[in-house]
N, CA, C and O of each residue as an XYZ file, in Angstrom:
324
protein
N     146.567    164.427    126.891
C     146.395    164.469    128.316
C     144.958    164.074    128.664
O     144.004    164.722    128.233
N     144.819    163.014    129.440
C     143.498    162.572    129.868
C     143.139    163.211    131.199
O     143.938    163.221    132.137
N     141.937    163.738    131.266
C     141.453    164.323    132.509
C     140.303    163.445    132.996
O     139.337    163.207    132.272
N     140.421    162.975    134.219
C     139.374    162.148    134.805
C     138.338    163.063    135.446
O     138.669    163.926    136.258
N     137.082    162.860    135.067
C     136.009    163.708    135.570
C     135.347    163.077    136.800
O     135.524    161.891    137.079
N     134.604    163.875    137.505
C     133.878    163.400    138.672
C     132.926    162.242    138.326
O     132.885    161.259    139.066
N     132.161    162.327    137.226
C     131.304    161.179    136.876
C     132.105    159.898    136.613
O     131.646    158.804    136.944
N     133.291    160.028    136.024
C     134.117    158.843    135.788
C     134.579    158.231    137.112
O     134.582    157.010    137.263
N     134.960    159.060    138.050
C     135.401    158.575    139.355
C     134.230    157.909    140.081
O     134.397    156.857    140.698
N     133.065    158.515    140.007
C     131.879    157.930    140.628
C     131.540    156.584    139.996
O     131.196    155.631    140.695
N     131.638    156.513    138.671
C     131.372    155.266    137.962
C     132.368    154.187    138.372
O     131.975    153.052    138.642
N     133.654    154.530    138.420
C     134.679    153.560    138.800
C     134.447    153.060    140.219
O     134.618    151.873    140.494
N     134.064    153.946    141.109
C     133.776    153.566    142.492
C     132.611    152.583    142.546
O     132.678    151.576    143.251
N     131.555    152.871    141.809
C     130.407    151.976    141.740
C     130.810    150.628    141.146
O     130.450    149.579    141.680
N     131.548    150.655    140.056
C     131.948    149.418    139.381
C     132.817    148.547    140.284
O     132.624    147.333    140.358
N     133.759    149.162    140.958
C     134.643    148.399    141.846
C     133.860    147.861    143.034
O     134.031    146.701    143.409
N     133.010    148.675    143.625
C     132.223    148.233    144.769
C     131.287    147.089    144.423
O     131.220    146.099    145.151
N     130.566    147.216    143.320
C     129.608    146.185    142.913
C     130.323    144.890    142.527
O     129.862    143.797    142.857
N     131.441    145.018    141.831
C     132.192    143.828    141.416
C     132.802    143.134    142.617
O     132.768    141.907    142.711
N     133.356    143.902    143.530
C     133.944    143.318    144.741
C     132.880    142.576    145.540
O     133.119    141.475    146.036
N     131.721    143.176    145.657
C     130.627    142.532    146.394
C     130.247    141.210    145.733
O     130.061    140.204    146.417
N     130.131    141.208    144.412
C     129.779    139.985    143.676
C     130.856    138.914    143.855
O     130.552    137.723    143.931
N     132.116    139.349    143.923
C     133.224    138.400    144.057
C     133.471    137.979    145.505
O     134.228    137.041    145.755
N     132.845    138.658    146.451
C     133.023    138.333    147.856
C     134.374    138.764    148.420
O     134.919    138.120    149.316
N     134.905    139.861    147.883
C     136.176    140.407    148.355
C     135.981    141.884    148.679
O     134.934    142.457    148.378
N     136.985    142.495    149.287
C     136.864    143.921    149.592
C     137.106    144.754    148.336
O     137.758    144.311    147.390
N     136.572    145.953    148.353
C     136.793    146.875    147.240
C     138.275    147.219    147.120
O     138.788    147.395    146.015
N     138.956    147.314    148.252
C     140.397    147.609    148.235
C     141.169    146.505    147.534
O     142.049    146.781    146.719
N     140.843    145.256    147.847
C     141.525    144.131    147.196
C     141.286    144.151    145.691
O     142.218    143.974    144.906
N     140.039    144.367    145.295
C     139.739    144.408    143.863
C     140.453    145.574    143.202
O     141.036    145.408    142.130
N     140.421    146.742    143.813
C     141.104    147.908    143.250
C     142.582    147.604    143.034
O     143.134    147.927    141.983
N     143.220    146.989    144.015
C     144.642    146.662    143.882
C     144.891    145.676    142.751
O     145.869    145.810    142.015
N     144.016    144.689    142.606
C     144.171    143.715    141.518
C     143.969    144.374    140.159
O     144.716    144.100    139.219
N     142.965    145.239    140.048
C     142.729    145.943    138.786
C     143.889    146.880    138.464
O     144.343    146.957    137.323
N     144.357    147.584    139.481
C     145.441    148.550    139.289
C     146.726    147.857    138.834
O     147.467    148.396    138.011
N     146.990    146.664    139.369
C     148.191    145.915    139.000
C     148.251    145.663    137.484
O     149.336    145.580    136.909
N     147.102    145.546    136.855
C     147.044    145.287    135.416
C     146.684    146.534    134.606
O     146.478    146.452    133.395
N     146.609    147.672    135.267
C     146.281    148.912    134.566
C     144.829    149.011    134.157
O     144.481    149.819    133.296
N     143.968    148.195    134.768
C     142.576    148.147    134.334
C     141.710    149.260    134.900
O     140.644    149.540    134.352
N     142.135    149.900    135.976
C     141.359    151.037    136.469
C     141.341    152.103    135.381
O     140.286    152.647    135.056
N     142.491    152.395    134.828
C     142.570    153.409    133.772
C     142.033    152.876    132.444
O     141.137    153.468    131.843
N     142.594    151.745    131.995
C     142.257    151.251    130.649
C     140.823    150.778    130.504
O     140.238    150.914    129.430
N     140.248    150.229    131.554
C     138.887    149.720    131.450
C     137.866    150.720    131.996
O     136.933    151.104    131.292
N     138.042    151.132    133.226
C     137.007    151.947    133.863
C     137.021    153.402    133.412
O     135.958    153.996    133.235
N     138.193    153.984    133.225
C     138.247    155.386    132.798
C     138.242    155.513    131.270
O     137.453    156.280    130.719
N     139.106    154.774    130.590
C     139.200    154.922    129.132
C     137.949    154.412    128.405
O     137.620    154.917    127.331
N     137.252    153.429    128.966
C     136.051    152.875    128.332
C     134.769    153.394    128.977
O     133.693    152.829    128.784
N     134.894    154.458    129.731
C     133.747    155.030    130.450
C     132.567    155.306    129.521
O     131.431    154.963    129.849
N     132.822    155.919    128.369
C     131.727    156.296    127.467
C     130.864    155.106    127.073
O     129.655    155.251    126.898
N     131.461    153.948    126.935
C     130.718    152.747    126.576
C     130.147    152.051    127.803
O     128.964    151.710    127.836
N     130.987    151.842    128.811
C     130.570    151.059    129.970
C     129.482    151.721    130.806
O     128.619    151.029    131.346
N     129.503    153.039    130.922
C     128.538    153.669    131.827
C     127.104    153.588    131.313
O     126.167    153.907    132.045
N     126.925    153.169    130.073
C     125.577    153.005    129.531
C     125.014    151.615    129.818
O     123.839    151.358    129.558
N     125.837    150.725    130.348
C     125.400    149.357    130.631
C     124.763    149.256    132.012
O     124.899    150.155    132.842
N     124.073    148.159    132.242
C     123.515    147.895    133.563
C     124.649    147.595    134.537
O     125.775    147.318    134.124
N     124.347    147.650    135.815
C     125.358    147.321    136.816
C     125.841    145.885    136.601
O     127.039    145.614    136.688
N     124.920    144.974    136.320
C     125.316    143.582    136.063
C     126.237    143.480    134.860
O     127.181    142.689    134.868
N     125.979    144.260    133.839
C     126.842    144.256    132.659
C     128.229    144.788    132.963
O     129.224    144.249    132.480
N     128.298    145.830    133.749
C     129.595    146.394    134.141
C     130.358    145.397    134.987
O     131.550    145.180    134.772
N     129.673    144.783    135.956
C     130.324    143.787    136.817
C     130.880    142.651    135.963
O     132.011    142.211    136.167
N     130.088    142.183    135.014
C     130.544    141.090    134.138
C     131.797    141.510    133.384
O     132.760    140.746    133.315
N     131.798    142.711    132.820
C     132.958    143.192    132.070
C     134.199    143.293    132.950
O     135.288    142.902    132.531
N     134.046    143.808    134.151
C     135.187    143.942    135.056
C     135.716    142.563    135.428
O     136.926    142.339    135.410
N     134.824    141.641    135.764
C     135.262    140.288    136.121
C     135.972    139.599    134.957
O     137.010    138.966    135.151
N     135.425    139.719    133.770
C     136.044    139.088    132.599
C     137.423    139.668    132.303
O     138.373    138.928    132.046
N     137.525    140.984    132.340
C     138.817    141.624    132.069
C     139.852    141.185    133.095
O     140.981    140.846    132.742
N     139.465    141.193    134.360
C     140.395    140.792    135.408
C     140.781    139.325    135.262
O     141.956    138.975    135.378
N     139.805    138.476    135.010
C     140.073    137.042    134.820
C     141.058    136.830    133.667
O     142.002    136.050    133.793
N     140.845    137.509    132.566
C     141.726    137.356    131.401
C     143.141    137.845    131.693
O     144.112    137.178    131.335
N     143.267    139.000    132.338
C     144.604    139.541    132.631
C     145.338    138.709    133.668
O     146.550    138.520    133.561
N     144.626    138.209    134.668
C     145.286    137.375    135.669
C     145.675    136.026    135.083
O     146.716    135.478    135.445
N     144.861    135.480    134.187
C     145.214    134.225    133.516
C     146.449    134.423    132.644
O     147.322    133.556    132.585
N     146.516    135.558    131.974
C     147.682    135.874    131.141
C     148.930    135.984    132.014
O     150.001    135.515    131.630
N     148.793    136.602    133.186
C     149.909    136.750    134.107
C     150.430    135.383    134.556
O     151.639    135.162    134.620
N     149.507    134.470    134.865
C     149.890    133.114    135.286
C     150.572    132.379    134.133
O     151.592    131.718    134.330
N     150.013    132.495    132.941
C     150.567    131.828    131.767
C     151.975    132.340    131.472
O     152.876    131.552    131.182
N     152.163    133.653    131.544
C     153.496    134.227    131.305
C     154.480    133.792    132.388
O     155.668    133.625    132.111
N     154.002    133.608    133.610
C     154.851    133.123    134.692
C     155.306    131.702    134.441
O     156.415    131.333    134.829
N     154.469    130.892    133.796
C     154.820    129.520    133.468
C     155.931    129.451    132.412
O     156.687    128.482    132.358
N     156.018    130.485    131.580
C     157.003    130.510    130.514
C     158.388    130.891    131.014
O     159.374    130.707    130.299
N     158.477    131.410    132.211
C     159.772    131.853    132.743
C     160.535    130.727    133.338
O     161.646    130.927    133.831
């Protein structure tokens, strides 16, 4: 059983806000895109111990890369159907 702590929620909020700002989209839009691929849990909460030690720029880069990879995979799998 995973329990999400207040620092993890604060970190996820910061990561989503900073990444959304860098991407020029709303935090809500980014949250929905991350959630669609399970990345809020798998990336921001499950990898909290590693990610929260990085700079904001490093976290933003990781979030953008993960999202880019998962969305590209989604498009590729759609092409196979």
